PASEBA-1860 file (N, C-alpha, C; in nm, 3 decimals):
! residues 192
1> XXXXXXXX> 0.742/-0.205/-2.034/0.701/-0.271/-2.156/0.818/-0.350/-2.216 ~ 0.933/-0.285/-2.222/1.050/-0.353/-2.277/1.093/-0.471/-2.190 ~ 1.086/-0.451/-2.057/1.122/-0.559/-1.966/1.026/-0.677/-1.981 ~ 0.899/-0.648/-1.998/0.798/-0.751/-2.017/0.829/-0.833/-2.142 ~ 0.854/-0.764/-2.251/0.884/-0.833/-2.378/1.013/-0.914/-2.369 ~ 1.113/-0.859/-2.302/1.239/-0.932/-2.284/1.215/-1.058/-2.201 ~ 1.135/-1.046/-2.095/1.102/-1.160/-2.010/1.034/-1.271/-2.092 ~ 0.936/-1.233/-2.172/0.863/-1.330/-2.256/0.958/-1.396/-2.355
9> XXXXXXXX> 1.041/-1.317/-2.419/1.136/-1.372/-2.515/1.234/-1.470/-2.449 ~ 1.285/-1.431/-2.333/1.378/-1.519/-2.261/1.310/-1.647/-2.215 ~ 1.187/-1.635/-2.167/1.112/-1.752/-2.122/1.098/-1.852/-2.238 ~ 1.054/-1.803/-2.351/1.035/-1.891/-2.467/1.167/-1.947/-2.519 ~ 1.274/-1.868/-2.514/1.403/-1.918/-2.560/1.450/-2.034/-2.472 ~ 1.438/-2.018/-2.341/1.476/-2.126/-2.250/1.389/-2.249/-2.274 ~ 1.260/-2.228/-2.291/1.168/-2.338/-2.317/1.204/-2.412/-2.445 ~ 1.227/-2.338/-2.551/1.258/-2.401/-2.681/1.396/-2.467/-2.681
17> XXXXXXXX> 1.493/-2.408/-2.614/1.627/-2.468/-2.608/1.622/-2.602/-2.533 ~ 1.530/-2.614/-2.439/1.516/-2.738/-2.362/1.449/-2.850/-2.439 ~ 1.398/-2.822/-2.555/1.326/-2.924/-2.633/1.418/-3.004/-2.724 ~ 1.546/-2.970/-2.730/1.641/-3.050/-2.805/1.655/-3.016/-2.952 ~ 1.594/-2.908/-2.998/1.609/-2.866/-3.137/1.745/-2.800/-3.155 ~ 1.782/-2.772/-3.280/1.906/-2.699/-3.304/1.889/-2.558/-3.251 ~ 2.000/-2.490/-3.229/1.995/-2.355/-3.175/1.915/-2.262/-3.267 ~ 1.939/-2.270/-3.398/1.869/-2.181/-3.490/1.719/-2.210/-3.492
25> XXXXXXXX> 1.682/-2.338/-3.487/1.539/-2.374/-3.480/1.477/-2.323/-3.351 ~ 1.549/-2.338/-3.240/1.499/-2.292/-3.110/1.478/-2.141/-3.108 ~ 1.576/-2.068/-3.160/1.566/-1.922/-3.163/1.449/-1.879/-3.250 ~ 1.434/-1.940/-3.366/1.323/-1.907/-3.457/1.189/-1.934/-3.390 ~ 1.175/-2.051/-3.332/1.047/-2.090/-3.269/1.017/-2.001/-3.148 ~ 1.119/-1.971/-3.067/1.100/-1.885/-2.950/1.055/-1.745/-2.993 ~ 1.114/-1.694/-3.097/1.077/-1.561/-3.145/0.934/-1.560/-3.200 ~ 0.898/-1.663/-3.272/0.762/-1.674/-3.328/0.658/-1.677/-3.216
33> XXXXXXXX> 0.682/-1.761/-3.117/0.587/-1.774/-3.006/0.584/-1.648/-2.920 ~ 0.699/-1.589/-2.896/0.706/-1.465/-2.818/0.625/-1.354/-2.885 ~ 0.645/-1.338/-3.015/0.574/-1.233/-3.088/0.423/-1.256/-3.083 ~ 0.382/-1.380/-3.091/0.239/-1.412/-3.083/0.181/-1.367/-2.949 ~ 0.248/-1.402/-2.840/0.197/-1.363/-2.707/0.204/-1.212/-2.687 ~ 0.311/-1.151/-2.727/0.325/-1.005/-2.712/0.213/-0.933/-2.787 ~ 0.181/-0.981/-2.906/0.072/-0.921/-2.985/-0.062/-0.937/-2.911 ~ -0.086/-1.054/-2.853/-0.210/-1.077/-2.778/-0.218/-0.982/-2.659
41> XXXXXXXX> -0.110/-0.968/-2.586/-0.109/-0.881/-2.467/-0.130/-0.735/-2.507 ~ -0.064/-0.691/-2.614/-0.080/-0.552/-2.661/-0.224/-0.521/-2.703 ~ -0.293/-0.621/-2.755/-0.428/-0.598/-2.806/-0.537/-0.612/-2.700 ~ -0.498/-0.648/-2.577/-0.597/-0.670/-2.473/-0.552/-0.599/-2.345 ~ -0.617/-0.488/-2.311/-0.577/-0.407/-2.195/-0.585/-0.486/-2.065 ~ -0.687/-0.573/-2.051/-0.700/-0.652/-1.927/-0.580/-0.745/-1.908 ~ -0.533/-0.804/-2.017/-0.414/-0.889/-2.007/-0.292/-0.807/-1.970 ~ -0.284/-0.686/-2.025/-0.172/-0.598/-1.992/-0.164/-0.570/-1.843
49> XXXXXXXX> -0.278/-0.548/-1.780/-0.282/-0.525/-1.635/-0.237/-0.649/-1.560 ~ -0.279/-0.766/-1.606/-0.243/-0.890/-1.539/-0.093/-0.917/-1.543 ~ -0.025/-0.867/-1.644/0.117/-0.897/-1.660/0.205/-0.821/-1.561 ~ 0.146/-0.736/-1.479/0.225/-0.664/-1.379/0.264/-0.756/-1.263 ~ 0.196/-0.867/-1.249/0.229/-0.967/-1.147/0.314/-1.076/-1.211 ~ 0.435/-1.100/-1.160/0.521/-1.204/-1.219/0.454/-1.342/-1.225 ~ 0.379/-1.378/-1.121/0.313/-1.509/-1.121/0.205/-1.513/-1.228 ~ 0.125/-1.408/-1.239/0.019/-1.404/-1.340/0.081/-1.410/-1.481
57> XXXXXXXX> 0.191/-1.339/-1.501/0.259/-1.342/-1.630/0.310/-1.483/-1.660 ~ 0.370/-1.547/-1.561/0.420/-1.684/-1.581/0.307/-1.779/-1.618 ~ 0.191/-1.761/-1.557/0.076/-1.848/-1.588/0.026/-1.820/-1.730 ~ 0.020/-1.691/-1.768/-0.021/-1.658/-1.905/0.073/-1.719/-2.007 ~ 0.204/-1.709/-1.981/0.301/-1.767/-2.073/0.284/-1.919/-2.079 ~ 0.262/-1.979/-1.964/0.243/-2.125/-1.960/0.121/-2.166/-2.042 ~ 0.011/-2.095/-2.025/-0.109/-2.125/-2.103/-0.084/-2.106/-2.252 ~ -0.021/-1.996/-2.287/0.007/-1.967/-2.427/0.101/-2.072/-2.487
65> XXXXXXXX> 0.201/-2.113/-2.411/0.296/-2.212/-2.464/0.231/-2.348/-2.485 ~ 0.131/-2.380/-2.403/0.061/-2.508/-2.416/-0.038/-2.507/-2.532 ~ -0.103/-2.392/-2.554/-0.214/-2.387/-2.649/-0.189/-2.302/-2.773 ~ -0.088/-2.215/-2.768/-0.061/-2.128/-2.881/-0.147/-2.003/-2.884 ~ -0.257/-2.005/-2.814/-0.349/-1.892/-2.805/-0.398/-1.880/-2.661 ~ -0.466/-1.772/-2.632/-0.535/-1.757/-2.504/-0.684/-1.745/-2.534 ~ -0.769/-1.797/-2.447/-0.913/-1.789/-2.476/-0.962/-1.644/-2.480 ~ -1.061/-1.619/-2.563/-1.120/-1.486/-2.572/-1.204/-1.454/-2.449
73> XXXXXXXX> -1.266/-1.556/-2.394/-1.353/-1.538/-2.279/-1.271/-1.519/-2.152 ~ -1.298/-1.411/-2.083/-1.229/-1.382/-1.956/-1.254/-1.493/-1.854 ~ -1.378/-1.540/-1.847/-1.414/-1.645/-1.752/-1.336/-1.773/-1.783 ~ -1.328/-1.809/-1.911/-1.254/-1.929/-1.951/-1.105/-1.913/-1.918 ~ -1.050/-1.794/-1.943/-0.910/-1.769/-1.912/-0.883/-1.789/-1.763 ~ -0.967/-1.731/-1.678/-0.946/-1.745/-1.534/-0.969/-1.888/-1.487 ~ -1.061/-1.957/-1.549/-1.081/-2.099/-1.514/-0.954/-2.179/-1.545 ~ -0.896/-2.153/-1.661/-0.772/-2.223/-1.698/-0.657/-2.184/-1.605
81> XXXXXXXX> -0.652/-2.058/-1.565/-0.548/-2.013/-1.474/-0.566/-2.076/-1.335 ~ -0.692/-2.085/-1.291/-0.720/-2.153/-1.164/-0.671/-2.297/-1.167 ~ -0.700/-2.364/-1.277/-0.658/-2.504/-1.290/-0.506/-2.517/-1.282 ~ -0.436/-2.428/-1.349/-0.289/-2.433/-1.343/-0.241/-2.409/-1.199 ~ -0.297/-2.308/-1.133/-0.254/-2.277/-0.997/-0.285/-2.391/-0.900 ~ -0.406/-2.443/-0.907/-0.449/-2.545/-0.810/-0.385/-2.680/-0.839 ~ -0.387/-2.724/-0.963/-0.336/-2.858/-0.996/-0.186/-2.862/-1.019 ~ -0.140/-2.779/-1.109/-0.002/-2.793/-1.155/0.098/-2.715/-1.070
89> XXXXXXXX> 0.066/-2.590/-1.039/0.160/-2.507/-0.963/0.187/-2.569/-0.827 ~ 0.081/-2.620/-0.763/0.099/-2.684/-0.632/0.196/-2.800/-0.640 ~ 0.182/-2.883/-0.743/0.269/-3.000/-0.752/0.412/-2.958/-0.785 ~ 0.430/-2.852/-0.865/0.565/-2.804/-0.895/0.632/-2.752/-0.767 ~ 0.558/-2.672/-0.692/0.615/-2.610/-0.573/0.632/-2.709/-0.459 ~ 0.552/-2.814/-0.455/0.558/-2.907/-0.342/0.686/-2.989/-0.340 ~ 0.761/-2.991/-0.449/0.887/-3.065/-0.451/0.986/-3.006/-0.351 ~ 0.976/-2.875/-0.325/1.069/-2.810/-0.233/1.006/-2.779/-0.098
97> XXXXXXXX> 0.878/-2.806/-0.083/0.808/-2.770/0.040/0.751/-2.893/0.109 ~ 0.715/-2.876/0.235/0.650/-2.983/0.309/0.512/-3.008/0.250 ~ 0.483/-3.131/0.216/0.355/-3.166/0.157/0.263/-3.214/0.268 ~ 0.141/-3.160/0.273/0.046/-3.199/0.375/-0.011/-3.337/0.344 ~ -0.066/-3.403/0.447/-0.120/-3.538/0.432/-0.238/-3.543/0.335 ~ -0.331/-3.451/0.350/-0.451/-3.451/0.268/-0.431/-3.358/0.150 ~ -0.456/-3.409/0.031/-0.449/-3.325/-0.088/-0.592/-3.315/-0.143 ~ -0.641/-3.194/-0.149/-0.776/-3.170/-0.200/-0.767/-3.157/-0.351
105> XXXXXXXX> -0.852/-3.228/-0.424/-0.845/-3.221/-0.569/-0.895/-3.086/-0.620 ~ -0.880/-3.065/-0.749/-0.913/-2.936/-0.810/-1.057/-2.894/-0.781 ~ -1.152/-2.984/-0.803/-1.293/-2.947/-0.788/-1.329/-2.916/-0.644 ~ -1.276/-2.992/-0.550/-1.300/-2.966/-0.409/-1.237/-2.832/-0.370 ~ -1.114/-2.811/-0.414/-1.043/-2.687/-0.383/-1.120/-2.566/-0.433 ~ -1.165/-2.571/-0.558/-1.238/-2.458/-0.616/-1.374/-2.441/-0.550 ~ -1.440/-2.551/-0.515/-1.569/-2.543/-0.446/-1.554/-2.470/-0.312 ~ -1.452/-2.506/-0.237/-1.430/-2.440/-0.108/-1.390/-2.295/-0.129
113> XXXXXXXX> -1.301/-2.269/-0.225/-1.260/-2.131/-0.253/-1.378/-2.045/-0.297 ~ -1.470/-2.103/-0.372/-1.589/-2.028/-0.415/-1.673/-1.986/-0.294 ~ -1.694/-2.079/-0.204/-1.770/-2.048/-0.081/-1.695/-1.945/0.003 ~ -1.565/-1.960/0.011/-1.482/-1.867/0.087/-1.487/-1.726/0.026 ~ -1.477/-1.718/-0.106/-1.482/-1.588/-0.173/-1.616/-1.519/-0.149 ~ -1.725/-1.596/-0.155/-1.857/-1.540/-0.129/-1.866/-1.491/0.015 ~ -1.819/-1.571/0.109/-1.819/-1.531/0.251/-1.739/-1.403/0.272 ~ -1.622/-1.395/0.208/-1.539/-1.276/0.223/-1.613/-1.152/0.171
121> XXXXXXXX> -1.684/-1.167/0.061/-1.762/-1.055/0.006/-1.875/-1.015/0.101 ~ -1.939/-1.114/0.159/-2.050/-1.086/0.250/-2.003/-1.016/0.377 ~ -1.874/-1.032/0.408/-1.817/-0.963/0.523/-1.787/-0.817/0.492 ~ -1.828/-0.775/0.370/-1.802/-0.639/0.323/-1.652/-0.612/0.321 ~ -1.581/-0.708/0.267/-1.436/-0.709/0.269/-1.379/-0.625/0.154 ~ -1.373/-0.496/0.174/-1.324/-0.405/0.070/-1.172/-0.419/0.053 ~ -1.102/-0.449/0.161/-0.956/-0.456/0.155/-0.904/-0.579/0.082 ~ -0.987/-0.682/0.071/-0.944/-0.805/0.004/-0.862/-0.897/0.093
129> XXXXXXXX> -0.854/-0.867/0.223/-0.780/-0.953/0.315/-0.871/-1.007/0.425 ~ -0.831/-1.123/0.476/-0.907/-1.190/0.582/-0.809/-1.221/0.694 ~ -0.849/-1.196/0.818/-0.765/-1.230/0.932/-0.754/-1.381/0.944 ~ -0.635/-1.428/0.980/-0.609/-1.572/0.985/-0.703/-1.643/1.080 ~ -0.727/-1.588/1.199/-0.815/-1.657/1.294/-0.957/-1.668/1.241 ~ -1.005/-1.566/1.170/-1.139/-1.571/1.110/-1.143/-1.672/0.996 ~ -1.036/-1.678/0.920/-1.024/-1.772/0.809/-1.025/-1.916/0.859 ~ -0.944/-1.945/0.960/-0.939/-2.080/1.017/-1.075/-2.118/1.076
137> XXXXXXXX> -1.139/-2.025/1.142/-1.271/-2.053/1.201/-1.374/-2.081/1.091 ~ -1.371/-2.001/0.983/-1.464/-2.024/0.873/-1.439/-2.160/0.810 ~ -1.312/-2.194/0.782/-1.279/-2.324/0.723/-1.318/-2.438/0.817 ~ -1.294/-2.422/0.945/-1.332/-2.525/1.043/-1.483/-2.548/1.037 ~ -1.560/-2.441/1.039/-1.707/-2.454/1.031/-1.749/-2.518/0.898 ~ -1.679/-2.484/0.791/-1.709/-2.543/0.661/-1.692/-2.695/0.667 ~ -1.580/-2.741/0.723/-1.554/-2.885/0.731/-1.644/-2.955/0.834 ~ -1.701/-2.881/0.926/-1.797/-2.939/1.020/-1.939/-2.940/0.962
145> XXXXXXXX> -1.959/-2.869/0.852/-2.092/-2.852/0.793/-2.147/-2.977/0.727 ~ -2.261/-2.960/0.664/-2.337/-3.070/0.604/-2.259/-3.157/0.508 ~ -2.177/-3.095/0.424/-2.107/-3.172/0.322/-1.998/-3.264/0.380 ~ -1.925/-3.214/0.481/-1.811/-3.290/0.535/-1.843/-3.360/0.667 ~ -1.920/-3.294/0.754/-1.964/-3.349/0.884/-1.849/-3.402/0.970 ~ -1.740/-3.329/0.973/-1.625/-3.372/1.054/-1.640/-3.320/1.197 ~ -1.591/-3.397/1.294/-1.587/-3.346/1.432/-1.491/-3.226/1.437 ~ -1.508/-3.141/1.537/-1.431/-3.016/1.544/-1.280/-3.040/1.531
153> XXXXXXXX> -1.225/-3.135/1.602/-1.080/-3.160/1.596/-1.032/-3.193/1.455 ~ -1.105/-3.282/1.387/-1.068/-3.317/1.249/-1.089/-3.198/1.155 ~ -1.194/-3.120/1.182/-1.223/-3.004/1.098/-1.113/-2.899/1.111 ~ -1.061/-2.880/1.231/-0.951/-2.786/1.252/-0.827/-2.832/1.175 ~ -0.801/-2.964/1.182/-0.686/-3.020/1.109/-0.705/-3.000/0.957 ~ -0.824/-3.031/0.907/-0.852/-3.013/0.764/-0.841/-2.866/0.723 ~ -0.885/-2.776/0.810/-0.876/-2.633/0.779/-0.729/-2.592/0.761 ~ -0.643/-2.639/0.850/-0.501/-2.608/0.838/-0.439/-2.668/0.714
161> XXXXXXXX> -0.475/-2.793/0.683/-0.422/-2.860/0.563/-0.468/-2.789/0.436 ~ -0.595/-2.751/0.435/-0.648/-2.682/0.317/-0.578/-2.548/0.298 ~ -0.563/-2.473/0.406/-0.495/-2.343/0.396/-0.351/-2.362/0.347 ~ -0.281/-2.465/0.396/-0.146/-2.493/0.348/-0.147/-2.520/0.197 ~ -0.245/-2.598/0.152/-0.249/-2.633/0.009/-0.275/-2.512/-0.078 ~ -0.370/-2.427/-0.042/-0.400/-2.312/-0.128/-0.290/-2.207/-0.119 ~ -0.221/-2.199/-0.006/-0.104/-2.110/0.003/0.007/-2.163/-0.088 ~ 0.027/-2.294/-0.088/0.130/-2.357/-0.172/0.100/-2.335/-0.320
169> XXXXXXXX> -0.027/-2.327/-0.356/-0.063/-2.306/-0.497/-0.029/-2.166/-0.545 ~ -0.014/-2.073/-0.452/0.011/-1.935/-0.491/-0.116/-1.857/-0.518 ~ -0.231/-1.922/-0.508/-0.359/-1.858/-0.535/-0.408/-1.774/-0.418 ~ -0.379/-1.819/-0.298/-0.425/-1.754/-0.176/-0.301/-1.730/-0.091 ~ -0.269/-1.605/-0.064/-0.140/-1.570/-0.005/-0.153/-1.497/0.128 ~ -0.046/-1.503/0.205/-0.037/-1.422/0.326/-0.002/-1.280/0.280 ~ -0.090/-1.186/0.310/-0.074/-1.048/0.263/-0.012/-0.956/0.367 ~ 0.010/-1.007/0.483/0.066/-0.931/0.595/0.063/-1.025/0.714
177> XXXXXXXX> 0.099/-0.975/0.830/0.100/-1.060/0.948/-0.042/-1.111/0.978 ~ -0.061/-1.242/0.961/-0.189/-1.308/0.986/-0.304/-1.252/0.902 ~ -0.272/-1.202/0.783/-0.374/-1.153/0.690/-0.358/-1.227/0.558 ~ -0.470/-1.278/0.505/-0.468/-1.358/0.383/-0.561/-1.300/0.278 ~ -0.529/-1.328/0.151/-0.614/-1.285/0.041/-0.574/-1.355/-0.088 ~ -0.657/-1.339/-0.189/-0.631/-1.399/-0.319/-0.515/-1.327/-0.386 ~ -0.442/-1.400/-0.471/-0.328/-1.344/-0.542/-0.370/-1.221/-0.623 ~ -0.490/-1.224/-0.676/-0.541/-1.115/-0.759/-0.690/-1.107/-0.730
185> XXXXXXXX> -0.740/-0.986/-0.711/-0.881/-0.966/-0.674/-0.975/-1.028/-0.778 ~ -0.931/-1.035/-0.902/-1.015/-1.091/-1.008/-1.048/-1.238/-0.981 ~ -0.954/-1.313/-0.920/-0.984/-1.452/-0.888/-1.100/-1.459/-0.788 ~ -1.100/-1.369/-0.692/-1.212/-1.364/-0.597/-1.341/-1.335/-0.672 ~ -1.338/-1.240/-0.765/-1.456/-1.205/-0.845/-1.508/-1.328/-0.921 ~ -1.417/-1.399/-0.987/-1.456/-1.515/-1.068/-1.514/-1.625/-0.980 ~ -1.454/-1.647/-0.863/-1.500/-1.754/-0.775/-1.635/-1.724/-0.713 ~ -1.666/-1.596/-0.691/-1.798/-1.561/-0.636/-1.902/-1.592/-0.740
END
């Protein structure tokens, strides 16, 4: 708990110091914003659980710093978090990583992830992980399907590019050797 609060305070202090205000103004503003977020997290057990993941905590802080509040609706919160992961986090991380040729926009990415999450559930996937070869095959078939109608070779290429993009976003991760899953099971729930 203390480490969490220290992390939030430090995050806001760095953020406020970077805005060019005086040191005293920055410290005051950072403390005000930190206390606001800490109070929100303390009053919501679900948010408290989410803060155990450094990435989820960073996204919550990012949302709070942009809006001053977090939405009351769990669905709205996860939608906003998805948008940050898919749109913004990918672009931040891509500066240091190899960028694939095809970039799938937010709506396409979420549409495919929704279908993927449903498929994973239908596979009776209690563990929350998918084998890489099954994942690539599913994505290949998806890109060969009615909506995309790509030939197998192009569909395989698109499957690899898509997997690279969602891995780069931090939303869909390698969970072990050739095993993939969502960063947090709740994202899978929301996407289904």
